[in-house]
MARDRENDREN-469997 format. One record per atom (N, C-alpha, C, O): residue number from 1; chain; atom name; x, y, z. Coordinates in steps of 0.1 Angstrom, whole numbers. Example, Ala and Ser with C-alpha at 12.3 -4.5 7.8 and 13.67 -1.06 7.14 Angstrom:
<1,A,N,<132,-57,78>>
<1,A,CA,<123,-45,78>>
<1,A,C,<132,-33,78>>
<1,A,O,<142,-33,85>>
<2,A,N,<128,-22,71>>
<2,A,CA,<137,-11,71>>
<2,A,C,<129,0,79>>
<2,A,O,<134,11,80>>
//
This chain:
<1,A,N,<121,-227,479>>
<1,A,CA,<112,-227,466>>
<1,A,C,<123,-213,461>>
<1,A,O,<119,-201,461>>
<2,A,N,<131,-216,457>>
<2,A,CA,<140,-209,455>>
<2,A,C,<141,-197,438>>
<2,A,O,<150,-189,435>>
<3,A,N,<128,-203,428>>
<3,A,CA,<123,-200,423>>
<3,A,C,<118,-176,423>>
<3,A,O,<110,-171,430>>
<4,A,N,<127,-169,412>>
<4,A,CA,<125,-160,421>>
<4,A,C,<111,-153,419>>
<4,A,O,<107,-142,424>>
<5,A,N,<103,-165,405>>
<5,A,CA,<89,-159,401>>
<5,A,C,<86,-167,410>>
<5,A,O,<84,-162,421>>
<6,A,N,<85,-175,409>>
<6,A,CA,<75,-179,430>>
<6,A,C,<74,-178,434>>
<6,A,O,<65,-180,442>>
<7,A,N,<89,-171,436>>
<7,A,CA,<85,-160,452>>
<7,A,C,<75,-150,453>>
<7,A,O,<68,-147,463>>
<8,A,N,<77,-143,439>>
<8,A,CA,<67,-133,436>>
<8,A,C,<58,-140,438>>
<8,A,O,<48,-138,446>>
<9,A,N,<61,-151,428>>
<9,A,CA,<43,-154,429>>
<9,A,C,<37,-157,443>>
<9,A,O,<25,-157,443>>
<10,A,N,<42,-159,452>>
<10,A,CA,<37,-160,469>>
<10,A,C,<33,-154,472>>
<10,A,O,<22,-155,478>>
<11,A,N,<44,-141,468>>
<11,A,CA,<39,-131,480>>
<11,A,C,<30,-120,474>>
<11,A,O,<29,-108,478>>
<12,A,N,<22,-125,461>>
<12,A,CA,<15,-120,454>>
<12,A,C,<-2,-120,460>>
<12,A,O,<-12,-113,461>>
<13,A,N,<2,-131,462>>
<13,A,CA,<-10,-145,469>>
<13,A,C,<-12,-145,477>>
<13,A,O,<-19,-154,482>>
<14,A,N,<-5,-133,489>>
<14,A,CA,<-6,-131,502>>
<14,A,C,<-10,-123,507>>
<14,A,O,<-12,-119,518>>
<15,A,N,<-13,-118,488>>
<15,A,CA,<-18,-107,495>>
<15,A,C,<-26,-101,489>>
<15,A,O,<-29,-89,490>>
<16,A,N,<-34,-115,475>>
<16,A,CA,<-54,-113,475>>
<16,A,C,<-58,-114,483>>
<16,A,O,<-53,-123,490>>
<17,A,N,<-66,-110,485>>
<17,A,CA,<-78,-108,494>>
<17,A,C,<-75,-94,505>>
<17,A,O,<-83,-89,513>>
<18,A,N,<-63,-92,502>>
<18,A,CA,<-63,-83,515>>
<18,A,C,<-70,-72,517>>
<18,A,O,<-77,-74,508>>
<19,A,N,<-74,-61,523>>
<19,A,CA,<-76,-50,524>>
<19,A,C,<-68,-41,513>>
<19,A,O,<-58,-34,514>>
<20,A,N,<-78,-44,499>>
<20,A,CA,<-69,-30,488>>
<20,A,C,<-60,-16,498>>
<20,A,O,<-51,-9,495>>
<21,A,N,<-66,-17,511>>
<21,A,CA,<-51,-4,519>>
<21,A,C,<-44,-5,519>>
<21,A,O,<-35,3,525>>
<22,A,N,<-43,-14,515>>
<22,A,CA,<-31,-25,527>>
<22,A,C,<-16,-21,515>>
<22,A,O,<-8,-12,518>>
<23,A,N,<-16,-27,504>>
<23,A,CA,<-9,-28,495>>
<23,A,C,<-8,-23,483>>
<23,A,O,<-20,-20,478>>
<24,A,N,<2,-19,475>>
<24,A,CA,<-1,-16,459>>
<24,A,C,<-10,-37,459>>
<24,A,O,<-21,-41,460>>
<25,A,N,<3,-42,457>>
<25,A,CA,<-5,-56,448>>
<25,A,C,<-14,-54,455>>
<25,A,O,<-23,-49,449>>
<26,A,N,<-18,-56,470>>
<26,A,CA,<-32,-63,471>>
<26,A,C,<-45,-48,466>>
<26,A,O,<-57,-52,465>>
<27,A,N,<-42,-29,463>>
<27,A,CA,<-52,-26,455>>
<27,A,C,<-51,-27,436>>
<27,A,O,<-58,-22,428>>
<28,A,N,<-40,-34,435>>
<28,A,CA,<-41,-40,418>>
<28,A,C,<-47,-51,420>>
<28,A,O,<-51,-57,410>>
<29,A,N,<-48,-58,431>>
<29,A,CA,<-56,-73,425>>
<29,A,C,<-70,-69,429>>
<29,A,O,<-80,-72,422>>
<30,A,N,<-70,-63,438>>
<30,A,CA,<-87,-54,436>>
<30,A,C,<-97,-48,427>>
<30,A,O,<-109,-50,427>>
<31,A,N,<-87,-40,416>>
<31,A,CA,<-93,-34,411>>
<31,A,C,<-95,-46,394>>
<31,A,O,<-99,-44,382>>
<32,A,N,<-90,-55,400>>
<32,A,CA,<-99,-68,388>>
<32,A,C,<-87,-68,374>>
<32,A,O,<-77,-61,372>>
<33,A,N,<-95,-80,364>>
<33,A,CA,<-90,-85,355>>
<33,A,C,<-83,-73,345>>
<33,A,O,<-71,-71,343>>
<34,A,N,<-99,-62,339>>
<34,A,CA,<-93,-55,328>>
<34,A,C,<-84,-44,333>>
<34,A,O,<-77,-41,324>>
<35,A,N,<-80,-36,346>>
<35,A,CA,<-73,-26,351>>
<35,A,C,<-63,-40,347>>
<35,A,O,<-56,-36,338>>
<36,A,N,<-60,-52,351>>
<36,A,CA,<-43,-58,355>>
<36,A,C,<-42,-61,344>>
<36,A,O,<-32,-68,344>>
<37,A,N,<-47,-61,334>>
<37,A,CA,<-41,-66,317>>
<37,A,C,<-40,-52,313>>
<37,A,O,<-32,-51,303>>
<38,A,N,<-46,-42,316>>
<38,A,CA,<-36,-30,310>>
<38,A,C,<-32,-24,317>>
<38,A,O,<-35,-13,315>>
<39,A,N,<-22,-26,333>>
<39,A,CA,<-13,-27,339>>
<39,A,C,<-3,-35,326>>
<39,A,O,<3,-27,319>>
<40,A,N,<-1,-47,323>>
<40,A,CA,<7,-59,321>>
<40,A,C,<11,-51,304>>
<40,A,O,<22,-49,299>>
<41,A,N,<-7,-48,298>>
<41,A,CA,<3,-45,289>>
<41,A,C,<12,-30,287>>
<41,A,O,<20,-30,278>>
<42,A,N,<10,-20,295>>
<42,A,CA,<10,-9,295>>
<42,A,C,<31,-8,300>>
<42,A,O,<39,1,298>>
<43,A,N,<35,-22,308>>
<43,A,CA,<51,-27,313>>
<43,A,C,<54,-35,301>>
<43,A,O,<63,-42,304>>
<44,A,N,<50,-38,290>>
<44,A,CA,<52,-46,281>>
<44,A,C,<58,-35,269>>
<44,A,O,<70,-34,264>>
<45,A,N,<41,-21,265>>
<45,A,CA,<49,-18,257>>
<45,A,C,<59,-7,264>>
<45,A,O,<59,3,256>>
<46,A,N,<66,-6,276>>
<46,A,CA,<79,7,282>>
<46,A,C,<88,-9,281>>
<46,A,O,<99,-3,279>>
<47,A,N,<92,-25,281>>
<47,A,CA,<101,-31,283>>
<47,A,C,<108,-28,261>>
<47,A,O,<119,-27,256>>
<48,A,N,<88,-26,253>>
<48,A,CA,<96,-28,239>>
<48,A,C,<102,-12,235>>
<48,A,O,<110,-9,227>>
<49,A,N,<94,-1,247>>
<49,A,CA,<102,18,239>>
<49,A,C,<115,15,241>>
<49,A,O,<123,18,232>>
<50,A,N,<119,7,254>>
<50,A,CA,<129,14,257>>
<50,A,C,<140,2,249>>
<50,A,O,<151,8,247>>
<51,A,N,<142,-9,245>>
<51,A,CA,<147,-22,239>>
<51,A,C,<151,-15,226>>
<51,A,O,<161,-19,220>>
<52,A,N,<139,1,219>>
<52,A,CA,<138,-2,205>>
<52,A,C,<149,14,210>>
<52,A,O,<153,18,199>>
<53,A,N,<153,21,220>>
<53,A,CA,<162,33,214>>
<53,A,C,<171,25,226>>
<53,A,O,<174,32,236>>
<54,A,N,<174,11,225>>
<54,A,CA,<193,8,230>>
<54,A,C,<187,8,245>>
<54,A,O,<195,-1,249>>
<55,A,N,<181,11,255>>
<55,A,CA,<181,13,269>>
<55,A,C,<183,2,275>>
<55,A,O,<175,-4,281>>
<56,A,N,<194,0,272>>
<56,A,CA,<198,-12,284>>
<56,A,C,<192,-21,296>>
<56,A,O,<185,-31,296>>
<57,A,N,<197,-12,309>>
<57,A,CA,<195,-6,320>>
<57,A,C,<168,-5,319>>
<57,A,O,<158,-4,327>>
<58,A,N,<170,-5,310>>
<58,A,CA,<156,0,306>>
<58,A,C,<149,-7,303>>
<58,A,O,<137,-5,307>>
<59,A,N,<150,-11,300>>
<59,A,CA,<157,-25,293>>
<59,A,C,<151,-37,307>>
<59,A,O,<141,-42,309>>
<60,A,N,<166,-36,314>>
<60,A,CA,<161,-48,329>>
<60,A,C,<149,-40,334>>
<60,A,O,<138,-45,331>>
<61,A,N,<148,-24,342>>
<61,A,CA,<146,-27,351>>
<61,A,C,<127,-22,342>>
<61,A,O,<131,-11,339>>
<62,A,N,<116,-22,338>>
<62,A,CA,<110,-19,327>>
<62,A,C,<104,-39,333>>
<62,A,O,<94,-43,340>>
<63,A,N,<116,-46,325>>
<63,A,CA,<113,-66,328>>
<63,A,C,<110,-70,339>>
<63,A,O,<103,-79,340>>
<64,A,N,<115,-63,352>>
<64,A,CA,<109,-65,368>>
<64,A,C,<95,-62,369>>
<64,A,O,<88,-68,377>>
<65,A,N,<90,-53,361>>
<65,A,CA,<80,-50,359>>
<65,A,C,<72,-54,353>>
<65,A,O,<62,-57,359>>
<66,A,N,<72,-55,340>>
<66,A,CA,<62,-61,333>>
<66,A,C,<63,-79,345>>
<66,A,O,<54,-86,345>>
<67,A,N,<76,-83,351>>
<67,A,CA,<68,-99,351>>
<67,A,C,<63,-93,367>>
<67,A,O,<53,-87,364>>
<68,A,N,<65,-91,378>>
<68,A,CA,<55,-79,385>>
<68,A,C,<40,-86,376>>
<68,A,O,<36,-98,377>>
<69,A,N,<37,-80,371>>
<69,A,CA,<22,-76,366>>
<69,A,C,<17,-89,356>>
<69,A,O,<6,-89,350>>
<70,A,N,<29,-100,355>>
<70,A,CA,<24,-107,348>>
<70,A,C,<21,-118,356>>
<70,A,O,<15,-127,351>>
<71,A,N,<25,-118,372>>
<71,A,CA,<24,-127,387>>
<71,A,C,<13,-124,393>>
<71,A,O,<6,-133,399>>
<72,A,N,<8,-108,393>>
<72,A,CA,<-5,-105,387>>
<72,A,C,<-18,-111,388>>
<72,A,O,<-24,-116,398>>
<73,A,N,<-19,-110,380>>
<73,A,CA,<-27,-116,368>>
<73,A,C,<-24,-130,366>>
<73,A,O,<-31,-134,357>>
<74,A,N,<-19,-135,370>>
<74,A,CA,<-18,-151,376>>
<74,A,C,<-23,-152,389>>
<74,A,O,<-29,-161,393>>
<75,A,N,<-19,-143,396>>
<75,A,CA,<-26,-154,411>>
<75,A,C,<-37,-145,407>>
<75,A,O,<-44,-155,410>>
<76,A,N,<-49,-132,401>>
<76,A,CA,<-57,-129,397>>
<76,A,C,<-77,-146,397>>
<76,A,O,<-87,-150,402>>
<77,A,N,<-66,-148,388>>
<77,A,CA,<-71,-158,376>>
<77,A,C,<-69,-177,382>>
<77,A,O,<-73,-188,379>>
<78,A,N,<-59,-170,394>>
<78,A,CA,<-57,-186,399>>
<78,A,C,<-49,-194,391>>
<78,A,O,<-50,-206,387>>
<79,A,N,<-37,-185,391>>
<79,A,CA,<-33,-200,373>>
<79,A,C,<-17,-199,381>>
<79,A,O,<-15,-189,387>>
<80,A,N,<-8,-210,380>>
<80,A,CA,<2,-215,391>>
<80,A,C,<10,-206,386>>
<80,A,O,<9,-196,378>>
<81,A,N,<19,-211,392>>
<81,A,CA,<35,-206,383>>
<81,A,C,<37,-226,369>>
<81,A,O,<38,-230,357>>
<82,A,N,<35,-232,386>>
<82,A,CA,<35,-243,383>>
<82,A,C,<23,-251,365>>
<82,A,O,<26,-263,361>>
<83,A,N,<15,-245,361>>
<83,A,CA,<11,-243,347>>
<83,A,C,<16,-235,335>>
<83,A,O,<14,-236,323>>
<84,A,N,<24,-228,344>>
<84,A,CA,<30,-223,331>>
<84,A,C,<39,-230,321>>
<84,A,O,<41,-231,309>>
<85,A,N,<46,-236,341>>
<85,A,CA,<61,-239,337>>
<85,A,C,<61,-252,327>>
<85,A,O,<70,-255,319>>
<86,A,N,<43,-262,333>>
<86,A,CA,<43,-270,323>>
<86,A,C,<42,-270,307>>
<86,A,O,<48,-278,299>>
<87,A,N,<32,-260,304>>
<87,A,CA,<31,-251,292>>
<87,A,C,<43,-252,288>>
<87,A,O,<46,-258,278>>
<88,A,N,<54,-244,296>>
<88,A,CA,<70,-247,292>>
<88,A,C,<74,-254,280>>
<88,A,O,<76,-251,268>>
<89,A,N,<75,-268,289>>
<89,A,CA,<78,-282,292>>
<89,A,C,<70,-288,279>>
<89,A,O,<77,-290,269>>
<90,A,N,<63,-289,280>>
<90,A,CA,<50,-293,270>>
<90,A,C,<60,-294,256>>
<90,A,O,<67,-303,251>>
<91,A,N,<58,-277,252>>
<91,A,CA,<62,-268,240>>
<91,A,C,<78,-268,240>>
<91,A,O,<86,-261,233>>
<92,A,N,<79,-273,246>>
<92,A,CA,<98,-276,245>>
<92,A,C,<99,-291,240>>
<92,A,O,<109,-296,235>>
<93,A,N,<86,-296,243>>
<93,A,CA,<92,-310,242>>
<93,A,C,<85,-313,216>>
<93,A,O,<87,-319,205>>
<94,A,N,<73,-301,228>>
<94,A,CA,<72,-305,206>>
<94,A,C,<79,-294,194>>
<94,A,O,<76,-297,183>>
<95,A,N,<87,-280,196>>
<95,A,CA,<91,-276,191>>
<95,A,C,<113,-272,194>>
<95,A,O,<122,-265,190>>
<96,A,N,<109,-282,204>>
<96,A,CA,<125,-272,220>>
<96,A,C,<126,-258,221>>
<96,A,O,<117,-250,218>>
<97,A,N,<134,-256,224>>
<97,A,CA,<127,-248,239>>
<97,A,C,<128,-228,230>>
<97,A,O,<119,-221,236>>
<98,A,N,<135,-222,221>>
<98,A,CA,<137,-220,219>>
<98,A,C,<126,-211,205>>
<98,A,O,<130,-202,198>>
<99,A,N,<108,-216,204>>
<99,A,CA,<107,-216,190>>
<99,A,C,<95,-216,203>>
<99,A,O,<96,-220,214>>
<100,A,N,<80,-206,192>>
<100,A,CA,<68,-205,198>>
<100,A,C,<64,-211,184>>
<100,A,O,<68,-213,172>>
<101,A,N,<46,-214,200>>
<101,A,CA,<41,-222,185>>
<101,A,C,<32,-213,177>>
<101,A,O,<28,-202,180>>
<102,A,N,<31,-222,163>>
<102,A,CA,<21,-212,154>>
<102,A,C,<13,-206,158>>
<102,A,O,<8,-214,166>>
<103,A,N,<11,-201,158>>
<103,A,CA,<-8,-189,155>>
<103,A,C,<-17,-206,148>>
<103,A,O,<-9,-214,142>>
<104,A,N,<-29,-209,149>>
<104,A,CA,<-40,-214,143>>
<104,A,C,<-43,-202,126>>
<104,A,O,<-48,-191,124>>
<105,A,N,<-37,-212,119>>
<105,A,CA,<-51,-204,105>>
<105,A,C,<-55,-197,110>>
<105,A,O,<-53,-195,122>>
<106,A,N,<-63,-190,101>>
<106,A,CA,<-78,-179,103>>
<106,A,C,<-79,-190,93>>
<106,A,O,<-82,-182,84>>
<107,A,N,<-80,-203,87>>
<107,A,CA,<-95,-205,78>>
<107,A,C,<-93,-223,90>>
<107,A,O,<-103,-229,92>>
<108,A,N,<-77,-228,97>>
<108,A,CA,<-86,-237,110>>
<108,A,C,<-91,-233,120>>
<108,A,O,<-94,-240,130>>
<109,A,N,<-95,-219,119>>
<109,A,CA,<-106,-216,134>>
<109,A,C,<-115,-219,134>>
<109,A,O,<-123,-218,143>>
//
């Protein structure tokens, strides 16, 4: 497993179910989906703020925190990196790698 995100995910999964006091990751996992999602959102905002003020180093540092919290959320919800990579491959086949799927229009929903 050479991919850093997959190694991170494996490390987070190793702490899943551990006593909350055993690590910060175990404690975060024990807080539940709403708190994990909140932490993920906070990190995303910190990345955006650092980007907006031109703090390149801050974007790098906060991006790592964002990816960590994303891995925690995936682990908590039993989503594997392979599921994410498969969806990325599906979208790449449809639109190319540098595109995002359009949101459905309100009339279509």
